[in-house]
N, C-alpha and C positions, 0 to 999 in steps of 0.2 A: 673728618677732614681737618687738616692742620691750618691754623691761622697765625697771623703775627699780631703781637701786641706791642705798642710803644712802651717805653720806660714808665710813663705815667699810668699805663694800663694796670700796673701792679698795685698802685694805690687805689684805683677803681675796684680791683678785685678784693682787696682787703675791706673796703667800704661795703661792697656787696655782701660779703660774708657776715659782717657785723649786722647789717640790715636784716639778714635772714635769721638772726638770733644766735649765731655762733660766737663763742669766745675764741678769738683767733690767737694761735700760738705759733711762734716761729723763732728763727735764729736771731740773736742779738749779741753784742759784745758786753761782757761784764767780768770783772776780776781777772783780766788778762786771758780770757778764753771766749770761744763762741758757744753760747748756751741757749737754751730754749726758754722763752718767756712770752707774755702777752704782747701782741703787736697791734698798733693802730695805723701807723703809716710806714712807708718804706724807709723813711729816715732812721727808723729804729733797727733796720737790718744792718749787717756788718759791711756797710758800703766801703769799698776800697780796701778791705782786709782779706788776708789769706792766712794760712797756717802752715808751719813746718812740723811734720810729725815723723818720728822714727822711734826705735826702741828706747823707752825711757825719756823721750824728748818731745815737748810740745811747746811751741812758741808762735805768737801772732806776729805778723809783719805786714807792712803796707805794700799794696800792689801799685802798679803804675797806671791803673785805670779805676773806674768807679763800679766795678762788678758788685752785684748784690749777693751772689752766691758763689764767689770765687774761692772756695775753701773745701776741704774734705770734712768728713763727719767729726764733730767735736766730742767733748767728754760727757755731754748730757744724753739722755735717752728719752724717747717718747713714752716709755713705760711708766714714768712717774705720773702721767696723765691717764694712761690706760688702766693702770693698777696703782692707785694712790697708796703711799706708804702708811697713811692713817685715814681712818674714816669713822665718823660718829654713827653709832648704831641707834642710839636713842638718848633722850635727855628727860629728866624728871626733877621734881622738887620734893624735898623731904618734909612731910607735914608735921604738925606739932605732936601728933600721936605716934610718930615714927613711921607712918605709911608713906608710900610714894604717891605723889599727886602730880597732875598736869603732865602726864606722860606725852612726849612729843616725838613723832617720827621725824627722821631727817628729811630735809627738802631735797628734791632731785639735784644732782650736780649739773654743772654747765655742759652744754653741747659744744664740743670742741671742733674747730677747724685747724688742722695742722698744715702749715705752709713751709715748704722747704724739705720735705721728706725725700731721702735718697732711696735708690733701689734696694740696697743692702738692708736698710731700715724697714722697708716694706716687707721684705722676706721675714725679718725678725718679728715684726708686728703680726704677720699671718700665723706664725708659730704660737705666739702668745694668745691669739684669738682662738686657736684650736684647743689650747690648754684651759683657757678660761674665757669663754665668749662674753662679750660685753657690748655696750652701745658703740656702734661704729662711728668714728669721726669722719668729717669731710676732709679729704686728703688732697693737697696740692703737692704733687711730686715735682722735684727738680732733677732733671736728667744731668748727670755729672759731666762737667767740662774740664775737671781737674781732679787728679787723684793724689793721695798722700803716700808717704813712705811706708805706711803700715797697711795700705789698701791691697786687697787680694780678690776682689769680687769677680774678676774675669775668670779666674781658675775655678771658682765655685759656681759659675753660671748664674750669679745673682746681680749682675750689673755690667757696665756702669749705667745702663738705661733700664727703666722699669717698663714692663709690658702689660702689667695688670695691677689691681689693688689700689688704684687711684681714681679720684673723680676728675681731676685735671692734672695734666703733666706739662711742664714748661721747660724749654731749653734756652738758656741765656746766650745770646750771640753778641760778641764784641768785635768781630772782624771788620765789619763795615757799618759803623754806627752802633747803636745800643738798643736792641729790641729782643723780644722773646717769641719763640715758636711754640705755640700751645695747641693741645688737643684734648678733647674730652674723653673720659673713660666710662662715664655713667650718664644716665639721663639728667640727674641733678647737676652734674658737672657741665653738661651741655646747656642747661638752663642758665647757670651762672655765667658761662662764657657768652651766652647770647645777650646778657646785660652789658657787656663791655664793648668798647669801640675796637674793632679789629678789622683785618683784611685777610683774604685768602693767602696762604703761604705759597709762593711760587717755587720753581725749581731752584732758584738761587738761594732763597731763604732756607729751604729744606737741606740743601747741600751744605750750607754754613753750619746748620745744627748738626749734621752728620760729622762734619770735621771736628766739632767740639767733642762729640762722643768718642771718636777715634783717638783724639788727643788724650782723653782720660784713660782709655783702655791701654794706651802705650806707656802711661806713667805709673802703672802698678808697681809698688815698691816690694810686694811680696807675691808668692804663688803657693798654692796648696795642692799637693798631690792627693787626689781623692780616690785613687785606685784602691779598691777593696777596703775603703775606710770604715764601712759599717761593721764588717767582721773584725777589723783591727781593733775597734773600740770595744766591741762585745767580748773579745778574747782577752781584754786587759782591764776588766772592771776592778781588779784588785792590784793593779800595778803599783809598785812602791813609790812611784812619783807622786801619787796622791798623798801618801804619808809625808813626803818631803814638803809638799805645798802646805799641808795642814800645820806642820811644825813651823 
């Protein structure tokens, strides 16, 4: 069942995740881009920012509202948390006789909660999980209300809304006030949602969320023709374009 959360409910959500022992990671603005980093309050989100994206072009610009998620996917990836680029396997001290002493195993890494995951990212994360299974993060998906010039998820069947792979999914609505339509995808997601102050979403709120999804679908800047794409790729494993890219 879908419910509505007020703007302040997102701060309550972040606090609930930290209380449960998660390290919360989500979008924030740094170095002229929207990147992923630790989050403690919604003030750290890209409030009122959007991005312009096209071939070889990425710029942030101000919106005319205070949207928290009014942008397309940025240059960062959740992969850096799923598959860290560096990991300590062990640590030891060298004794006076040249032997290794005080061998230490690495401590477990943090349990992550990802906030602001888009449907296309969820599909990519699922592929990575199949290739290298790991500890599953708590996922708060954000259903897209805006697409970028390089977005093409509609043609791939991977967006703009997620239908699985999340613990909670929220749609930001700015048409009449500022609130979120939320739904749980797992039992833990439902438990977290139950800790927040919410109200059942009515037909008006669900229709507003649907309009946001439709708006994103209509804004796709690209399309991919997937007809016969599997055979096309397999028949061109040695295509000279690969050499061109390598050079």
